[in-house]
C-alpha positions as CSV (number, residue, x, y, z in Angstrom):
1,M,-150.3,24.3,-10.8
2,E,-152.4,25.8,-13.5
3,E,-150.8,28.7,-15.5
4,R,-153.3,31.4,-16.4
5,Q,-153.4,32.4,-20.0
6,Y,-154.7,35.7,-21.2
7,Q,-155.5,36.8,-24.7
8,S,-153.3,39.8,-24.4
9,K,-151.3,40.5,-21.3
10,E,-151.4,44.0,-19.7
11,E,-148.1,45.9,-19.9
12,Y,-149.1,48.8,-17.7
13,V,-151.7,49.3,-15.0
14,I,-153.0,52.2,-13.0
15,I,-152.9,51.8,-9.3
16,L,-156.4,52.1,-7.7
17,D,-155.4,51.5,-4.1
18,F,-152.2,50.6,-2.1
19,L,-152.3,48.7,1.2
20,P,-148.8,48.9,2.7
21,H,-149.8,46.5,5.5
22,G,-152.0,44.2,3.4
23,Y,-155.7,43.7,3.8
24,P,-157.1,44.8,7.2
25,F,-159.2,41.6,7.5
26,D,-156.1,39.4,6.9
27,T,-155.4,37.5,10.1
28,T,-151.7,37.0,9.3
29,P,-149.4,38.5,12.0
30,S,-148.5,42.0,10.9
31,H,-144.8,41.3,10.6
32,R,-145.6,38.7,7.9
33,K,-148.3,40.7,6.0
34,T,-147.6,41.5,2.4
35,P,-148.2,44.9,0.9
36,I,-150.9,44.7,-1.7
37,A,-151.8,47.0,-4.7
38,Q,-155.1,46.9,-6.6
39,A,-154.9,48.1,-10.1
40,I,-156.6,48.2,-13.5
41,G,-155.0,47.4,-16.8
42,K,-154.6,50.3,-19.2
43,L,-155.5,48.4,-22.3
44,R,-157.9,45.5,-21.4
45,F,-159.3,47.0,-18.2
46,V,-158.4,43.9,-16.2
47,L,-158.6,44.3,-12.4
48,L,-155.4,42.9,-10.8
49,E,-153.9,42.3,-7.4
50,L,-150.2,43.0,-7.2
51,V,-147.4,42.7,-4.7
52,P,-144.9,45.6,-4.9
53,K,-141.2,45.1,-4.4
54,K,-139.8,45.6,-0.9
55,D,-139.8,49.2,0.3
56,V,-141.9,50.4,-2.7
57,F,-144.7,52.8,-1.9
58,L,-147.3,53.1,-4.6
59,Q,-149.7,56.1,-5.1
60,P,-153.3,56.0,-6.5
61,Y,-153.3,56.9,-10.2
62,E,-149.7,55.9,-10.6
63,E,-148.9,54.1,-13.8
64,V,-146.8,51.0,-13.2
65,Y,-145.1,48.6,-15.6
66,I,-146.1,44.9,-15.1
67,G,-145.0,43.4,-18.4
68,E,-142.5,40.6,-19.2
69,G,-139.3,42.7,-18.8
70,K,-137.7,44.1,-15.7
71,R,-140.2,45.6,-13.4
72,E,-139.1,48.5,-11.3
73,K,-141.9,48.5,-8.7
74,I,-143.9,45.2,-8.9
75,H,-142.5,42.0,-7.4
76,H,-145.3,39.8,-8.8
77,I,-148.9,39.6,-9.9
78,I,-151.2,37.6,-7.7
79,G,-153.9,37.6,-10.3
80,R,-157.2,38.9,-11.3
81,I,-159.7,40.1,-8.8
82,P,-163.5,40.6,-9.0
83,V,-165.0,44.0,-8.4
84,A,-166.4,42.7,-5.1
85,K,-162.9,42.3,-3.7
86,L,-161.9,45.9,-4.5
87,T,-161.4,48.1,-1.4
88,A,-163.7,51.0,-0.9
89,T,-160.9,53.4,-2.1
90,A,-160.3,51.3,-5.2
91,K,-164.0,51.2,-6.0
92,S,-164.3,55.0,-5.6
93,E,-161.3,55.6,-7.9
94,L,-162.5,53.1,-10.6
95,D,-164.9,55.5,-12.3
96,F,-162.4,58.3,-12.4
97,V,-159.6,56.1,-13.8
98,V,-161.8,54.5,-16.5
99,K,-163.0,58.0,-17.6
100,D,-159.4,59.2,-17.7
101,L,-158.2,56.1,-19.7
102,V,-161.1,56.5,-22.2
103,K,-160.2,60.2,-22.7
104,K,-156.5,59.4,-23.2
105,Q,-157.3,56.6,-25.7
106,E,-160.0,58.5,-27.6
107,A,-158.6,57.5,-31.0
108,R,-159.0,53.8,-30.1
109,F,-162.6,54.2,-29.1
110,V,-163.4,56.4,-32.1
111,E,-162.0,53.6,-34.2
112,F,-164.5,51.3,-32.5
113,F,-167.3,53.5,-33.9
114,N,-165.7,53.5,-37.3
115,N,-165.2,49.7,-37.4
116,A,-168.0,48.1,-35.2
117,Q,-169.6,45.1,-36.9
118,P,-172.7,43.0,-36.5
119,L,-172.5,40.3,-33.8
120,T,-175.5,38.4,-35.2
121,T,-178.1,39.0,-37.9
122,R,-180.2,40.8,-35.2
123,M,-177.5,42.5,-33.0
124,H,-174.8,45.0,-33.8
125,Q,-171.8,45.9,-31.6
126,L,-172.9,49.5,-31.6
127,E,-176.2,48.5,-30.0
128,L,-174.3,47.2,-27.0
129,L,-173.4,50.7,-26.0
130,P,-175.8,52.3,-23.4
131,G,-178.3,54.6,-25.0
132,L,-177.7,53.4,-28.5
133,G,-180.5,51.7,-30.4
134,K,-181.2,50.7,-34.0
135,K,-181.8,54.2,-35.2
136,H,-178.5,55.5,-33.8
137,M,-176.7,52.4,-35.1
138,W,-178.0,52.9,-38.7
139,E,-177.2,56.6,-38.6
140,I,-173.7,55.9,-37.4
141,I,-173.1,53.3,-40.1
142,Q,-174.5,55.6,-42.9
143,T,-172.5,58.6,-41.6
144,R,-169.2,56.7,-41.3
145,Q,-169.6,55.5,-44.9
146,E,-169.5,59.1,-46.0
147,K,-166.4,59.9,-43.9
148,L,-164.9,58.1,-40.9
149,F,-165.3,59.8,-37.5
150,E,-162.3,61.7,-36.2
151,S,-163.2,62.3,-32.5
152,F,-166.0,61.9,-29.9
153,E,-167.0,65.5,-30.8
154,D,-167.2,64.7,-34.5
155,I,-169.5,61.7,-33.7
156,K,-171.8,64.0,-31.6
157,K,-171.9,66.7,-34.3
158,R,-172.6,64.3,-37.2
159,V,-175.1,61.9,-35.6
160,R,-178.4,63.5,-34.6
161,L,-179.5,63.1,-31.0
162,M,-176.5,61.0,-30.2
163,P,-175.9,60.3,-26.5
164,D,-172.4,61.4,-25.4
165,P,-170.2,58.7,-27.1
166,E,-167.4,59.1,-24.4
167,K,-169.9,58.5,-21.6
168,A,-171.5,55.6,-23.4
169,I,-168.0,53.9,-23.7
170,V,-167.2,54.6,-20.0
171,K,-170.5,53.2,-18.9
172,R,-170.1,50.1,-21.0
173,I,-166.6,49.5,-19.7
174,L,-167.7,49.8,-16.1
175,N,-170.7,47.4,-16.8
176,E,-168.3,44.9,-18.3
177,I,-165.8,45.2,-15.4
178,S,-168.7,44.5,-12.9
179,G,-169.8,41.5,-14.9
180,K,-173.2,42.9,-15.9
181,E,-172.6,42.2,-19.6
182,K,-172.7,39.0,-21.6
183,H,-170.8,40.3,-24.6
184,R,-167.4,41.9,-24.1
185,L,-166.3,44.8,-26.2
186,F,-163.5,46.3,-24.2
187,V,-162.8,44.3,-21.0
188,E,-161.0,41.1,-21.4
189,A,-163.1,38.2,-20.0
190,S,-161.6,36.1,-17.3
191,R,-160.9,32.5,-18.4
192,T,-160.7,31.3,-14.8
193,I,-163.4,31.4,-12.2
194,D,-162.7,34.3,-9.7
């Protein structure tokens, strides 16, 4: 049996959907069905399928520990799941949860603007954000040399005609989750085939 290795394991996830009776399309007899939770990692935005402990009822938006230590609510992690396998509820919650995580981790993403580097001689990490081209990239680089950015608002104020940096990050993360992007900035790439 192959053990899945991840660059950095998620410690906490946000529940996107909880199916107390398992998937509706599962043909297993109902008395043998396993409850399932679909969740997104707080740090690497990995989509995961989880099995809660017996008699645990999970709520959407609930933050749950899945790290190495004692887990209060999660029995085990089944593994990663592609966006296509998310329930309709989980898909509809995904945008909101990603927006909320970006807002709560603003310092981390502002740091990205302060530290983004070239990927190749022709492509810069900043250019991978939706709505940012070479002009914005050069202006961000020049502006951060004078003084590092302190917030999304600071970026908007100091970079002329800058698209909303928070929205650009959220859109990029959602594109990476759905597999639309070749380069990964924020979402950990799967090492196994889903």
